[in-house]
PDB file of N, CA, C, O and CB in Angstrom:
ATOM      1  N   MET A   1      28.761 103.361 168.905  1.00  0.00           N
ATOM      2  CA  MET A   1      29.512 102.761 167.739  1.00  0.00           C
ATOM      3  C   MET A   1      29.756 101.331 167.844  1.00  0.00           C
ATOM      4  O   MET A   1      29.892 100.878 168.980  1.00  0.00           O
ATOM      5  CB  MET A   1      30.815 103.406 167.561  1.00  0.00           C
ATOM      6  N   SER A   2      29.831 100.587 166.901  1.00  0.00           N
ATOM      7  CA  SER A   2      29.976  99.188 166.833  1.00  0.00           C
ATOM      8  C   SER A   2      31.388  98.785 167.568  1.00  0.00           C
ATOM      9  O   SER A   2      32.045  99.563 168.259  1.00  0.00           O
ATOM     10  CB  SER A   2      29.910  98.729 165.279  1.00  0.00           C
ATOM     11  N   ASN A   3      31.708  97.501 167.302  1.00  0.00           N
ATOM     12  CA  ASN A   3      33.077  97.048 167.865  1.00  0.00           C
ATOM     13  C   ASN A   3      34.076  96.991 166.795  1.00  0.00           C
ATOM     14  O   ASN A   3      34.714  95.955 166.605  1.00  0.00           O
ATOM     15  CB  ASN A   3      33.013  95.641 168.544  1.00  0.00           C
ATOM     16  N   LEU A   4      34.275  98.184 165.988  1.00  0.00           N
ATOM     17  CA  LEU A   4      35.220  98.279 165.180  1.00  0.00           C
ATOM     18  C   LEU A   4      36.590  98.500 165.877  1.00  0.00           C
ATOM     19  O   LEU A   4      36.546  99.153 166.920  1.00  0.00           O
ATOM     20  CB  LEU A   4      34.873  99.243 164.297  1.00  0.00           C
ATOM     21  N   SER A   5      37.682  98.095 165.496  1.00  0.00           N
ATOM     22  CA  SER A   5      38.796  98.255 166.372  1.00  0.00           C
ATOM     23  C   SER A   5      40.003  98.732 165.685  1.00  0.00           C
ATOM     24  O   SER A   5      40.917  99.115 166.415  1.00  0.00           O
ATOM     25  CB  SER A   5      39.084  97.027 167.044  1.00  0.00           C
ATOM     26  N   LYS A   6      40.171  98.777 164.430  1.00  0.00           N
ATOM     27  CA  LYS A   6      41.400  99.369 163.690  1.00  0.00           C
ATOM     28  C   LYS A   6      40.994 100.547 163.150  1.00  0.00           C
ATOM     29  O   LYS A   6      39.826 100.689 162.788  1.00  0.00           O
ATOM     30  CB  LYS A   6      41.997  98.507 162.576  1.00  0.00           C
ATOM     31  N   ARG A   7      41.906 101.518 163.037  1.00  0.00           N
ATOM     32  CA  ARG A   7      41.818 102.890 162.757  1.00  0.00           C
ATOM     33  C   ARG A   7      42.446 103.188 161.467  1.00  0.00           C
ATOM     34  O   ARG A   7      43.592 102.774 161.292  1.00  0.00           O
ATOM     35  CB  ARG A   7      42.410 103.676 163.813  1.00  0.00           C
ATOM     36  N   SER A   8      41.838 103.874 160.504  1.00  0.00           N
ATOM     37  CA  SER A   8      42.584 104.307 159.242  1.00  0.00           C
ATOM     38  C   SER A   8      42.017 105.689 158.940  1.00  0.00           C
ATOM     39  O   SER A   8      40.949 106.055 159.431  1.00  0.00           O
ATOM     40  CB  SER A   8      42.373 103.258 157.946  1.00  0.00           C
ATOM     41  N   THR A   9      42.776 106.487 158.090  1.00  0.00           N
ATOM     42  CA  THR A   9      42.522 107.805 157.770  1.00  0.00           C
ATOM     43  C   THR A   9      42.013 107.493 156.221  1.00  0.00           C
ATOM     44  O   THR A   9      42.698 106.778 155.490  1.00  0.00           O
ATOM     45  CB  THR A   9      43.901 108.856 157.988  1.00  0.00           C
ATOM     46  N   ILE A  10      40.937 107.998 155.835  1.00  0.00           N
ATOM     47  CA  ILE A  10      40.412 107.969 154.582  1.00  0.00           C
ATOM     48  C   ILE A  10      40.028 109.450 154.226  1.00  0.00           C
ATOM     49  O   ILE A  10      39.435 110.229 154.972  1.00  0.00           O
ATOM     50  CB  ILE A  10      39.234 106.980 154.521  1.00  0.00           C
ATOM     51  N   TYR A  11      40.488 109.706 152.909  1.00  0.00           N
ATOM     52  CA  TYR A  11      40.163 110.997 152.373  1.00  0.00           C
ATOM     53  C   TYR A  11      39.190 111.016 151.336  1.00  0.00           C
ATOM     54  O   TYR A  11      39.281 110.170 150.446  1.00  0.00           O
ATOM     55  CB  TYR A  11      41.279 111.613 151.900  1.00  0.00           C
ATOM     56  N   PHE A  12      38.239 111.884 151.315  1.00  0.00           N
ATOM     57  CA  PHE A  12      37.044 111.711 150.402  1.00  0.00           C
ATOM     58  C   PHE A  12      37.116 113.086 149.722  1.00  0.00           C
ATOM     59  O   PHE A  12      37.645 114.030 150.308  1.00  0.00           O
ATOM     60  CB  PHE A  12      35.527 111.382 151.201  1.00  0.00           C
ATOM     61  N   GLU A  13      36.571 113.215 148.443  1.00  0.00           N
ATOM     62  CA  GLU A  13      36.140 114.280 147.895  1.00  0.00           C
ATOM     63  C   GLU A  13      35.077 114.994 148.569  1.00  0.00           C
ATOM     64  O   GLU A  13      34.135 114.359 149.042  1.00  0.00           O
ATOM     65  CB  GLU A  13      35.823 113.990 146.739  1.00  0.00           C
ATOM     66  N   PRO A  14      35.144 116.395 148.670  1.00  0.00           N
ATOM     67  CA  PRO A  14      34.129 117.124 149.540  1.00  0.00           C
ATOM     68  C   PRO A  14      32.627 116.699 149.262  1.00  0.00           C
ATOM     69  O   PRO A  14      31.806 116.488 150.155  1.00  0.00           O
ATOM     70  CB  PRO A  14      34.267 118.694 149.295  1.00  0.00           C
ATOM     71  N   ASP A  15      32.398 116.611 148.011  1.00  0.00           N
ATOM     72  CA  ASP A  15      30.816 116.205 147.685  1.00  0.00           C
ATOM     73  C   ASP A  15      30.531 114.727 148.168  1.00  0.00           C
ATOM     74  O   ASP A  15      29.406 114.432 148.572  1.00  0.00           O
ATOM     75  CB  ASP A  15      30.467 116.274 145.942  1.00  0.00           C
ATOM     76  N   ILE A  16      31.468 113.879 148.128  1.00  0.00           N
ATOM     77  CA  ILE A  16      31.223 112.544 148.620  1.00  0.00           C
ATOM     78  C   ILE A  16      31.132 112.500 150.056  1.00  0.00           C
ATOM     79  O   ILE A  16      30.324 111.800 150.668  1.00  0.00           O
ATOM     80  CB  ILE A  16      32.238 111.631 148.187  1.00  0.00           C
ATOM     81  N   HIS A  17      32.089 113.362 150.641  1.00  0.00           N
ATOM     82  CA  HIS A  17      32.165 113.386 152.253  1.00  0.00           C
ATOM     83  C   HIS A  17      30.763 113.913 152.711  1.00  0.00           C
ATOM     84  O   HIS A  17      30.183 113.369 153.650  1.00  0.00           O
ATOM     85  CB  HIS A  17      33.454 114.452 152.878  1.00  0.00           C
ATOM     86  N   GLN A  18      30.228 114.969 152.043  1.00  0.00           N
ATOM     87  CA  GLN A  18      28.920 115.566 152.378  1.00  0.00           C
ATOM     88  C   GLN A  18      27.841 114.573 152.296  1.00  0.00           C
ATOM     89  O   GLN A  18      27.002 114.499 153.193  1.00  0.00           O
ATOM     90  CB  GLN A  18      28.595 116.715 151.481  1.00  0.00           C
ATOM     91  N   ALA A  19      27.818 113.755 151.198  1.00  0.00           N
ATOM     92  CA  ALA A  19      26.674 112.805 150.977  1.00  0.00           C
ATOM     93  C   ALA A  19      26.924 111.641 152.074  1.00  0.00           C
ATOM     94  O   ALA A  19      25.944 111.000 152.453  1.00  0.00           O
ATOM     95  CB  ALA A  19      26.647 112.196 149.345  1.00  0.00           C
ATOM     96  N   LEU A  20      28.078 111.379 152.541  1.00  0.00           N
ATOM     97  CA  LEU A  20      28.272 110.313 153.413  1.00  0.00           C
ATOM     98  C   LEU A  20      27.886 110.797 154.797  1.00  0.00           C
ATOM     99  O   LEU A  20      27.404 110.025 155.626  1.00  0.00           O
ATOM    100  CB  LEU A  20      29.697 109.800 153.344  1.00  0.00           C
ATOM    101  N   ARG A  21      28.100 112.077 155.038  1.00  0.00           N
ATOM    102  CA  ARG A  21      27.679 112.541 156.348  1.00  0.00           C
ATOM    103  C   ARG A  21      26.168 112.582 156.405  1.00  0.00           C
ATOM    104  O   ARG A  21      25.560 112.380 157.456  1.00  0.00           O
ATOM    105  CB  ARG A  21      28.272 113.920 156.662  1.00  0.00           C
ATOM    106  N   MET A  22      25.555 112.856 155.213  1.00  0.00           N
ATOM    107  CA  MET A  22      23.974 112.993 155.233  1.00  0.00           C
ATOM    108  C   MET A  22      23.532 111.468 155.533  1.00  0.00           C
ATOM    109  O   MET A  22      22.787 111.138 156.456  1.00  0.00           O
ATOM    110  CB  MET A  22      23.274 113.624 153.641  1.00  0.00           C
ATOM    111  N   LYS A  23      24.084 110.651 154.652  1.00  0.00           N
ATOM    112  CA  LYS A  23      23.674 109.134 154.764  1.00  0.00           C
ATOM    113  C   LYS A  23      23.801 108.734 156.408  1.00  0.00           C
ATOM    114  O   LYS A  23      22.903 108.151 157.016  1.00  0.00           O
ATOM    115  CB  LYS A  23      24.801 108.087 153.730  1.00  0.00           C
ATOM    116  N   SER A  24      24.935 109.107 156.940  1.00  0.00           N
ATOM    117  CA  SER A  24      25.235 108.669 158.263  1.00  0.00           C
ATOM    118  C   SER A  24      24.193 109.276 159.279  1.00  0.00           C
ATOM    119  O   SER A  24      23.805 108.576 160.214  1.00  0.00           O
ATOM    120  CB  SER A  24      26.696 109.072 158.626  1.00  0.00           C
ATOM    121  N   ALA A  25      23.798 110.383 159.138  1.00  0.00           N
ATOM    122  CA  ALA A  25      22.792 111.024 159.895  1.00  0.00           C
ATOM    123  C   ALA A  25      21.502 110.371 159.794  1.00  0.00           C
ATOM    124  O   ALA A  25      20.825 110.051 160.770  1.00  0.00           O
ATOM    125  CB  ALA A  25      22.667 112.369 159.515  1.00  0.00           C
ATOM    126  N   SER A  26      21.156 110.167 158.476  1.00  0.00           N
ATOM    127  CA  SER A  26      19.702 109.556 158.163  1.00  0.00           C
ATOM    128  C   SER A  26      19.640 108.095 158.497  1.00  0.00           C
ATOM    129  O   SER A  26      18.569 107.539 158.742  1.00  0.00           O
ATOM    130  CB  SER A  26      19.295 109.705 156.589  1.00  0.00           C
ATOM    131  N   SER A  27      20.781 107.488 158.506  1.00  0.00           N
ATOM    132  CA  SER A  27      20.635 105.926 158.747  1.00  0.00           C
ATOM    133  C   SER A  27      21.011 105.627 160.309  1.00  0.00           C
ATOM    134  O   SER A  27      20.866 104.508 160.801  1.00  0.00           O
ATOM    135  CB  SER A  27      21.728 105.015 157.672  1.00  0.00           C
ATOM    136  N   HIS A  28      21.505 106.743 161.028  1.00  0.00           N
ATOM    137  CA  HIS A  28      21.871 106.577 162.348  1.00  0.00           C
ATOM    138  C   HIS A  28      22.972 105.610 162.578  1.00  0.00           C
ATOM    139  O   HIS A  28      23.035 104.914 163.592  1.00  0.00           O
ATOM    140  CB  HIS A  28      20.761 106.208 163.073  1.00  0.00           C
ATOM    141  N   LEU A  29      23.910 105.579 161.533  1.00  0.00           N
ATOM    142  CA  LEU A  29      25.122 104.767 161.559  1.00  0.00           C
ATOM    143  C   LEU A  29      26.307 105.767 161.482  1.00  0.00           C
ATOM    144  O   LEU A  29      26.145 106.877 160.976  1.00  0.00           O
ATOM    145  CB  LEU A  29      25.148 103.693 160.347  1.00  0.00           C
ATOM    146  N   SER A  30      27.486 105.370 161.981  1.00  0.00           N
ATOM    147  CA  SER A  30      28.551 106.239 161.814  1.00  0.00           C
ATOM    148  C   SER A  30      29.165 106.152 160.440  1.00  0.00           C
ATOM    149  O   SER A  30      28.864 105.197 159.724  1.00  0.00           O
ATOM    150  CB  SER A  30      29.530 105.986 162.828  1.00  0.00           C
ATOM    151  N   ILE A  31      29.944 107.015 160.047  1.00  0.00           N
ATOM    152  CA  ILE A  31      30.725 107.131 158.815  1.00  0.00           C
ATOM    153  C   ILE A  31      31.670 105.782 158.647  1.00  0.00           C
ATOM    154  O   ILE A  31      31.826 105.106 157.630  1.00  0.00           O
ATOM    155  CB  ILE A  31      31.637 108.529 158.883  1.00  0.00           C
ATOM    156  N   SER A  32      32.171 105.625 159.775  1.00  0.00           N
ATOM    157  CA  SER A  32      33.110 104.297 159.948  1.00  0.00           C
ATOM    158  C   SER A  32      32.306 103.051 159.724  1.00  0.00           C
ATOM    159  O   SER A  32      32.816 102.131 159.084  1.00  0.00           O
ATOM    160  CB  SER A  32      33.779 104.175 161.471  1.00  0.00           C
ATOM    161  N   GLU A  33      31.014 102.940 160.229  1.00  0.00           N
ATOM    162  CA  GLU A  33      30.194 101.879 159.978  1.00  0.00           C
ATOM    163  C   GLU A  33      29.750 101.740 158.530  1.00  0.00           C
ATOM    164  O   GLU A  33      29.639 100.634 158.001  1.00  0.00           O
ATOM    165  CB  GLU A  33      29.092 101.979 160.826  1.00  0.00           C
ATOM    166  N   LEU A  34      29.508 102.839 157.922  1.00  0.00           N
ATOM    167  CA  LEU A  34      29.093 102.856 156.541  1.00  0.00           C
ATOM    168  C   LEU A  34      30.231 102.334 155.632  1.00  0.00           C
ATOM    169  O   LEU A  34      30.053 101.455 154.788  1.00  0.00           O
ATOM    170  CB  LEU A  34      28.671 104.282 156.132  1.00  0.00           C
ATOM    171  N   VAL A  35      31.419 102.945 155.871  1.00  0.00           N
ATOM    172  CA  VAL A  35      32.569 102.529 155.114  1.00  0.00           C
ATOM    173  C   VAL A  35      32.820 100.994 155.351  1.00  0.00           C
ATOM    174  O   VAL A  35      33.038 100.313 154.348  1.00  0.00           O
ATOM    175  CB  VAL A  35      33.822 103.393 155.525  1.00  0.00           C
ATOM    176  N   ASP A  36      32.811 100.426 156.501  1.00  0.00           N
ATOM    177  CA  ASP A  36      33.095  99.167 156.818  1.00  0.00           C
ATOM    178  C   ASP A  36      32.152  98.303 156.107  1.00  0.00           C
ATOM    179  O   ASP A  36      32.548  97.296 155.521  1.00  0.00           O
ATOM    180  CB  ASP A  36      33.085  98.974 158.219  1.00  0.00           C
ATOM    181  N   GLU A  37      30.869  98.668 156.132  1.00  0.00           N
ATOM    182  CA  GLU A  37      29.823  97.884 155.273  1.00  0.00           C
ATOM    183  C   GLU A  37      30.207  97.896 153.785  1.00  0.00           C
ATOM    184  O   GLU A  37      30.241  96.851 153.134  1.00  0.00           O
ATOM    185  CB  GLU A  37      28.336  98.531 155.422  1.00  0.00           C
ATOM    186  N   ALA A  38      30.470  98.990 153.306  1.00  0.00           N
ATOM    187  CA  ALA A  38      30.962  99.237 151.875  1.00  0.00           C
ATOM    188  C   ALA A  38      31.912  98.331 151.431  1.00  0.00           C
ATOM    189  O   ALA A  38      31.733  97.642 150.426  1.00  0.00           O
ATOM    190  CB  ALA A  38      31.547 100.532 151.698  1.00  0.00           C
ATOM    191  N   VAL A  39      33.067  98.279 152.220  1.00  0.00           N
ATOM    192  CA  VAL A  39      34.044  97.453 151.968  1.00  0.00           C
ATOM    193  C   VAL A  39      33.917  96.018 152.033  1.00  0.00           C
ATOM    194  O   VAL A  39      34.484  95.278 151.229  1.00  0.00           O
ATOM    195  CB  VAL A  39      34.910  97.779 152.667  1.00  0.00           C
ATOM    196  N   ARG A  40      33.094  95.558 153.091  1.00  0.00           N
ATOM    197  CA  ARG A  40      32.598  94.309 153.196  1.00  0.00           C
ATOM    198  C   ARG A  40      31.877  93.767 151.867  1.00  0.00           C
ATOM    199  O   ARG A  40      32.150  92.691 151.336  1.00  0.00           O
ATOM    200  CB  ARG A  40      31.705  94.320 154.341  1.00  0.00           C
ATOM    201  N   LEU A  41      30.931  94.664 151.423  1.00  0.00           N
ATOM    202  CA  LEU A  41      30.155  94.350 150.252  1.00  0.00           C
ATOM    203  C   LEU A  41      31.016  94.190 149.145  1.00  0.00           C
ATOM    204  O   LEU A  41      30.802  93.228 148.407  1.00  0.00           O
ATOM    205  CB  LEU A  41      29.155  95.346 149.955  1.00  0.00           C
ATOM    206  N   LEU A  42      32.013  95.007 148.877  1.00  0.00           N
ATOM    207  CA  LEU A  42      33.024  94.963 147.824  1.00  0.00           C
ATOM    208  C   LEU A  42      33.729  93.814 147.868  1.00  0.00           C
ATOM    209  O   LEU A  42      33.906  93.193 146.819  1.00  0.00           O
ATOM    210  CB  LEU A  42      33.922  96.017 147.861  1.00  0.00           C
ATOM    211  N   MET A  43      34.223  93.362 149.030  1.00  0.00           N
ATOM    212  CA  MET A  43      35.091  91.995 149.221  1.00  0.00           C
ATOM    213  C   MET A  43      34.217  90.986 148.947  1.00  0.00           C
ATOM    214  O   MET A  43      34.688  90.073 148.270  1.00  0.00           O
ATOM    215  CB  MET A  43      35.727  91.722 150.685  1.00  0.00           C
ATOM    216  N   SER A  44      32.820  90.871 149.357  1.00  0.00           N
ATOM    217  CA  SER A  44      32.106  89.739 149.072  1.00  0.00           C
ATOM    218  C   SER A  44      31.853  89.622 147.575  1.00  0.00           C
ATOM    219  O   SER A  44      31.891  88.505 147.060  1.00  0.00           O
ATOM    220  CB  SER A  44      30.869  89.740 149.839  1.00  0.00           C
ATOM    221  N   GLU A  45      31.601  90.693 146.853  1.00  0.00           N
ATOM    222  CA  GLU A  45      31.429  90.628 145.254  1.00  0.00           C
ATOM    223  C   GLU A  45      32.839  90.075 144.883  1.00  0.00           C
ATOM    224  O   GLU A  45      32.830  89.078 144.161  1.00  0.00           O
ATOM    225  CB  GLU A  45      31.070  92.239 144.439  1.00  0.00           C
ATOM    226  N   ASP A  46      33.910  90.514 145.221  1.00  0.00           N
ATOM    227  CA  ASP A  46      35.269  90.012 144.694  1.00  0.00           C
ATOM    228  C   ASP A  46      35.200  88.397 144.943  1.00  0.00           C
ATOM    229  O   ASP A  46      35.598  87.634 144.063  1.00  0.00           O
ATOM    230  CB  ASP A  46      36.647  90.775 145.560  1.00  0.00           C
ATOM    231  N   GLN A  47      34.729  87.957 146.061  1.00  0.00           N
ATOM    232  CA  GLN A  47      34.725  86.617 146.459  1.00  0.00           C
ATOM    233  C   GLN A  47      33.748  85.810 145.355  1.00  0.00           C
ATOM    234  O   GLN A  47      34.073  84.784 144.756  1.00  0.00           O
ATOM    235  CB  GLN A  47      34.201  86.521 148.044  1.00  0.00           C
ATOM    236  N   GLU A  48      32.616  86.446 145.249  1.00  0.00           N
ATOM    237  CA  GLU A  48      31.808  85.824 144.208  1.00  0.00           C
ATOM    238  C   GLU A  48      32.360  85.737 142.710  1.00  0.00           C
ATOM    239  O   GLU A  48      32.184  84.761 141.982  1.00  0.00           O
ATOM    240  CB  GLU A  48      30.559  86.557 144.185  1.00  0.00           C
ATOM    241  N   ASP A  49      32.979  86.771 142.392  1.00  0.00           N
ATOM    242  CA  ASP A  49      33.614  86.773 141.063  1.00  0.00           C
ATOM    243  C   ASP A  49      34.778  85.766 141.025  1.00  0.00           C
ATOM    244  O   ASP A  49      34.911  85.094 140.002  1.00  0.00           O
ATOM    245  CB  ASP A  49      34.125  88.205 140.704  1.00  0.00           C
ATOM    246  N   LEU A  50      35.597  85.610 142.012  1.00  0.00           N
ATOM    247  CA  LEU A  50      36.654  84.659 141.921  1.00  0.00           C
ATOM    248  C   LEU A  50      35.989  83.192 141.841  1.00  0.00           C
ATOM    249  O   LEU A  50      36.410  82.319 141.082  1.00  0.00           O
ATOM    250  CB  LEU A  50      37.646  84.827 143.185  1.00  0.00           C
ATOM    251  N   ALA A  51      34.945  83.037 142.682  1.00  0.00           N
ATOM    252  CA  ALA A  51      34.292  81.743 142.674  1.00  0.00           C
ATOM    253  C   ALA A  51      33.716  81.358 141.187  1.00  0.00           C
ATOM    254  O   ALA A  51      33.727  80.225 140.705  1.00  0.00           O
ATOM    255  CB  ALA A  51      33.113  81.780 143.761  1.00  0.00           C
ATOM    256  N   ALA A  52      33.224  82.515 140.582  1.00  0.00           N
ATOM    257  CA  ALA A  52      32.665  82.330 139.205  1.00  0.00           C
ATOM    258  C   ALA A  52      33.655  81.903 138.175  1.00  0.00           C
ATOM    259  O   ALA A  52      33.451  81.033 137.329  1.00  0.00           O
ATOM    260  CB  ALA A  52      32.045  83.586 138.734  1.00  0.00           C
ATOM    261  N   VAL A  53      34.863  82.671 138.342  1.00  0.00           N
ATOM    262  CA  VAL A  53      36.058  82.302 137.504  1.00  0.00           C
ATOM    263  C   VAL A  53      36.555  80.807 137.833  1.00  0.00           C
ATOM    264  O   VAL A  53      36.897  80.067 136.911  1.00  0.00           O
ATOM    265  CB  VAL A  53      37.269  83.372 137.785  1.00  0.00           C
ATOM    266  N   SER A  54      36.581  80.416 139.075  1.00  0.00           N
ATOM    267  CA  SER A  54      37.039  79.205 139.352  1.00  0.00           C
ATOM    268  C   SER A  54      36.170  78.029 138.801  1.00  0.00           C
ATOM    269  O   SER A  54      36.628  76.940 138.454  1.00  0.00           O
ATOM    270  CB  SER A  54      37.190  79.146 140.734  1.00  0.00           C
ATOM    271  N   ASP A  55      34.782  78.416 138.767  1.00  0.00           N
ATOM    272  CA  ASP A  55      33.713  77.480 138.184  1.00  0.00           C
ATOM    273  C   ASP A  55      33.858  77.148 136.687  1.00  0.00           C
ATOM    274  O   ASP A  55      33.542  76.114 136.098  1.00  0.00           O
ATOM    275  CB  ASP A  55      32.323  78.109 138.376  1.00  0.00           C
ATOM    276  N   ARG A  56      34.457  78.365 136.181  1.00  0.00           N
ATOM    277  CA  ARG A  56      34.555  78.242 134.514  1.00  0.00           C
ATOM    278  C   ARG A  56      36.129  77.749 134.053  1.00  0.00           C
ATOM    279  O   ARG A  56      36.457  77.688 132.868  1.00  0.00           O
ATOM    280  CB  ARG A  56      34.204  79.941 133.732  1.00  0.00           C
ATOM    281  N   VAL A  57      36.837  77.488 134.923  1.00  0.00           N
ATOM    282  CA  VAL A  57      38.229  77.160 134.702  1.00  0.00           C
ATOM    283  C   VAL A  57      38.344  76.126 133.491  1.00  0.00           C
ATOM    284  O   VAL A  57      39.188  76.288 132.610  1.00  0.00           O
ATOM    285  CB  VAL A  57      38.860  76.566 136.047  1.00  0.00           C
ATOM    286  N   GLU A  58      37.519  75.135 133.494  1.00  0.00           N
ATOM    287  CA  GLU A  58      37.498  74.060 132.581  1.00  0.00           C
ATOM    288  C   GLU A  58      36.937  74.538 131.118  1.00  0.00           C
ATOM    289  O   GLU A  58      37.093  73.795 130.150  1.00  0.00           O
ATOM    290  CB  GLU A  58      36.619  72.911 133.210  1.00  0.00           C
ATOM    291  N   GLU A  59      36.323  75.717 130.998  1.00  0.00           N
ATOM    292  CA  GLU A  59      35.757  76.088 129.822  1.00  0.00           C
ATOM    293  C   GLU A  59      36.716  76.337 128.765  1.00  0.00           C
ATOM    294  O   GLU A  59      37.814  76.825 129.033  1.00  0.00           O
ATOM    295  CB  GLU A  59      34.975  77.169 130.015  1.00  0.00           C
ATOM    296  N   LYS A  60      36.351  76.011 127.488  1.00  0.00           N
ATOM    297  CA  LYS A  60      37.382  76.360 126.332  1.00  0.00           C
ATOM    298  C   LYS A  60      37.565  77.787 126.223  1.00  0.00           C
ATOM    299  O   LYS A  60      36.644  78.588 126.388  1.00  0.00           O
ATOM    300  CB  LYS A  60      36.931  75.844 124.914  1.00  0.00           C
ATOM    301  N   GLU A  61      38.857  78.133 125.922  1.00  0.00           N
ATOM    302  CA  GLU A  61      39.096  79.593 125.688  1.00  0.00           C
ATOM    303  C   GLU A  61      39.054  79.877 124.360  1.00  0.00           C
ATOM    304  O   GLU A  61      39.437  79.034 123.548  1.00  0.00           O
ATOM    305  CB  GLU A  61      40.346  80.078 126.198  1.00  0.00           C
ATOM    306  N   ILE A  62      38.578  81.114 123.961  1.00  0.00           N
ATOM    307  CA  ILE A  62      38.505  81.516 122.602  1.00  0.00           C
ATOM    308  C   ILE A  62      39.143  82.932 122.499  1.00  0.00           C
ATOM    309  O   ILE A  62      38.971  83.773 123.380  1.00  0.00           O
ATOM    310  CB  ILE A  62      37.021  81.489 122.096  1.00  0.00           C
ATOM    311  N   SER A  63      39.896  83.160 121.373  1.00  0.00           N
ATOM    312  CA  SER A  63      40.545  84.439 121.320  1.00  0.00           C
ATOM    313  C   SER A  63      39.437  85.462 120.863  1.00  0.00           C
ATOM    314  O   SER A  63      38.370  85.091 120.375  1.00  0.00           O
ATOM    315  CB  SER A  63      41.822  84.405 120.323  1.00  0.00           C
ATOM    316  N   TYR A  64      39.771  86.748 121.057  1.00  0.00           N
ATOM    317  CA  TYR A  64      38.776  87.878 120.710  1.00  0.00           C
ATOM    318  C   TYR A  64      38.644  87.887 119.241  1.00  0.00           C
ATOM    319  O   TYR A  64      37.548  88.170 118.758  1.00  0.00           O
ATOM    320  CB  TYR A  64      39.247  89.342 121.226  1.00  0.00           C
ATOM    321  N   GLU A  65      39.649  87.606 118.477  1.00  0.00           N
ATOM    322  CA  GLU A  65      39.645  87.652 116.981  1.00  0.00           C
ATOM    323  C   GLU A  65      38.641  86.380 116.603  1.00  0.00           C
ATOM    324  O   GLU A  65      37.745  86.519 115.771  1.00  0.00           O
ATOM    325  CB  GLU A  65      41.304  87.491 116.304  1.00  0.00           C
ATOM    326  N   ALA A  66      38.864  85.215 117.250  1.00  0.00           N
ATOM    327  CA  ALA A  66      38.007  84.181 116.884  1.00  0.00           C
ATOM    328  C   ALA A  66      36.559  84.393 117.125  1.00  0.00           C
ATOM    329  O   ALA A  66      35.703  84.027 116.320  1.00  0.00           O
ATOM    330  CB  ALA A  66      38.404  83.050 117.523  1.00  0.00           C
ATOM    331  N   LEU A  67      36.266  85.060 118.378  1.00  0.00           N
ATOM    332  CA  LEU A  67      34.956  85.421 118.650  1.00  0.00           C
ATOM    333  C   LEU A  67      34.342  86.305 117.738  1.00  0.00           C
ATOM    334  O   LEU A  67      33.183  86.096 117.381  1.00  0.00           O
ATOM    335  CB  LEU A  67      34.875  85.941 119.842  1.00  0.00           C
ATOM    336  N   LEU A  68      35.081  87.409 117.261  1.00  0.00           N
ATOM    337  CA  LEU A  68      34.584  88.304 116.262  1.00  0.00           C
ATOM    338  C   LEU A  68      34.296  87.545 114.939  1.00  0.00           C
ATOM    339  O   LEU A  68      33.228  87.723 114.354  1.00  0.00           O
ATOM    340  CB  LEU A  68      35.588  89.438 116.041  1.00  0.00           C
ATOM    341  N   ASN A  69      35.222  86.721 114.477  1.00  0.00           N
ATOM    342  CA  ASN A  69      35.004  85.842 113.336  1.00  0.00           C
ATOM    343  C   ASN A  69      33.686  84.966 113.400  1.00  0.00           C
ATOM    344  O   ASN A  69      32.948  84.782 112.432  1.00  0.00           O
ATOM    345  CB  ASN A  69      36.208  84.933 113.216  1.00  0.00           C
ATOM    346  N   ASP A  70      33.499  84.478 114.601  1.00  0.00           N
ATOM    347  CA  ASP A  70      32.379  83.550 114.763  1.00  0.00           C
ATOM    348  C   ASP A  70      31.131  84.387 114.693  1.00  0.00           C
ATOM    349  O   ASP A  70      30.154  83.919 114.108  1.00  0.00           O
ATOM    350  CB  ASP A  70      32.458  82.735 116.113  1.00  0.00           C
ATOM    351  N   LEU A  71      31.074  85.633 115.260  1.00  0.00           N
ATOM    352  CA  LEU A  71      29.889  86.420 115.297  1.00  0.00           C
ATOM    353  C   LEU A  71      29.606  86.863 113.898  1.00  0.00           C
ATOM    354  O   LEU A  71      28.441  86.845 113.502  1.00  0.00           O
ATOM    355  CB  LEU A  71      30.020  87.600 116.250  1.00  0.00           C
ATOM    356  N   LYS A  72      30.589  87.263 113.106  1.00  0.00           N
ATOM    357  CA  LYS A  72      30.422  87.531 111.895  1.00  0.00           C
ATOM    358  C   LYS A  72      29.826  86.485 110.837  1.00  0.00           C
ATOM    359  O   LYS A  72      29.017  86.723 109.941  1.00  0.00           O
ATOM    360  CB  LYS A  72      31.553  87.931 111.583  1.00  0.00           C
ATOM    361  N   SER A  73      30.439  85.245 111.174  1.00  0.00           N
ATOM    362  CA  SER A  73      29.984  84.241 110.250  1.00  0.00           C
ATOM    363  C   SER A  73      28.552  83.758 110.705  1.00  0.00           C
ATOM    364  O   SER A  73      27.949  83.010 109.935  1.00  0.00           O
ATOM    365  CB  SER A  73      31.027  83.039 110.189  1.00  0.00           C
ATOM    366  N   ASN A  74      28.027  84.085 111.763  1.00  0.00           N
ATOM    367  CA  ASN A  74      26.666  83.795 112.139  1.00  0.00           C
ATOM    368  C   ASN A  74      25.772  84.958 111.925  1.00  0.00           C
ATOM    369  O   ASN A  74      24.632  84.916 112.389  1.00  0.00           O
ATOM    370  CB  ASN A  74      26.596  83.368 113.541  1.00  0.00           C
ATOM    371  N   GLY A  75      26.215  86.067 111.217  1.00  0.00           N
ATOM    372  CA  GLY A  75      25.428  87.217 110.971  1.00  0.00           C
ATOM    373  C   GLY A  75      25.003  88.008 112.144  1.00  0.00           C
ATOM    374  O   GLY A  75      23.967  88.669 112.065  1.00  0.00           O
ATOM    375  N   LYS A  76      25.729  88.000 113.255  1.00  0.00           N
ATOM    376  CA  LYS A  76      25.480  88.666 114.338  1.00  0.00           C
ATOM    377  C   LYS A  76      26.069  90.015 114.466  1.00  0.00           C
ATOM    378  O   LYS A  76      25.677  90.830 115.302  1.00  0.00           O
ATOM    379  CB  LYS A  76      25.821  87.925 115.309  1.00  0.00           C
ATOM    380  N   ILE A  77      27.067  90.244 113.579  1.00  0.00           N
ATOM    381  CA  ILE A  77      27.730  91.560 113.502  1.00  0.00           C
ATOM    382  C   ILE A  77      28.179  91.776 111.848  1.00  0.00           C
ATOM    383  O   ILE A  77      28.758  92.803 111.494  1.00  0.00           O
ATOM    384  CB  ILE A  77      29.122  91.572 114.614  1.00  0.00           C
TER     385      ILE A  77
END
């Protein structure tokens, strides 16, 4: 096992748990390592999303109604 040091109890639906056990066996990684990797990927995606929002903070805001009106006036809907 890797050097994971904190413990948590996680509950899975039976089908998900079975798939995770099969993935664990075929990849020679523990379920803990697979879950840790999945959480890290999720957090990395969140970081990318937050950076994208930060990069766009100066963009002009437009309401949903204004967007629909613009699309209609340009023949897109």
